[in-house]
C-alpha positions in Angstrom: 71.3 98.5 126.9 71.9 97.2 130.4 68.3 97.4 131.0 67.7 94.8 128.3 71.0 92.6 128.6 72.9 94.2 125.8 76.1 95.4 126.0 77.1 99.5 125.4 77.3 100.4 122.2 79.9 102.7 122.2 80.7 105.5 118.9 84.2 103.8 118.8 82.2 100.4 118.0 79.8 102.2 115.5 82.9 103.7 113.7 84.8 100.3 113.4 81.4 98.7 112.0 81.0 101.2 109.6 84.5 101.0 108.1 84.0 97.0 108.6 81.3 97.3 106.5 82.7 99.4 103.9 85.7 97.1 103.4 83.7 93.8 102.9 82.0 95.6 100.9 85.1 96.4 98.5 84.8 100.4 99.0 88.0 101.7 97.4 90.4 102.3 100.8 90.6 106.1 99.9 86.9 106.6 100.0 87.0 104.6 103.3 89.7 107.2 104.6 88.1 110.0 103.6 84.9 108.7 105.1 86.8 108.0 108.2 88.4 111.4 108.4 92.0 109.6 108.3 94.6 111.6 107.0 95.8 109.1 104.6 94.8 105.8 103.6 97.7 104.1 104.8 96.6 105.2 108.2 92.9 103.0 107.5 94.9 100.1 105.7 97.3 100.0 109.0 94.4 100.1 111.2 92.1 97.7 109.6 94.6 95.2 107.5 93.2 92.5 109.3 90.1 92.9 108.0 91.4 92.6 104.1 91.3 89.6 102.4 94.7 87.8 101.9 92.9 85.8 98.9 94.7 86.3 95.7 91.6 85.1 93.4 90.1 88.4 92.5 93.6 89.8 91.3 94.2 86.6 89.1 90.4 86.5 87.8 91.1 90.6 86.5 94.4 89.4 85.0 93.2 86.4 83.5 89.8 88.4 82.0 92.4 91.2 80.8 94.6 88.4 79.0 91.6 86.7 77.4 89.9 89.5 75.8 
């Protein structure tokens, strides 16, 4: 990587990117935890909490849809 002027890609960086992409794709935290080898989803949530959206819009839309039917 140094020869082409790029930073070294570590296993840790690849692992973090993998988890980040799964979170961004709305994969359930239980599935992500299993793929990451975490003993519980709580570990995944505490490690990657900053990547989860605080946007309530999805929850509000789900309730609205349920109440509208």
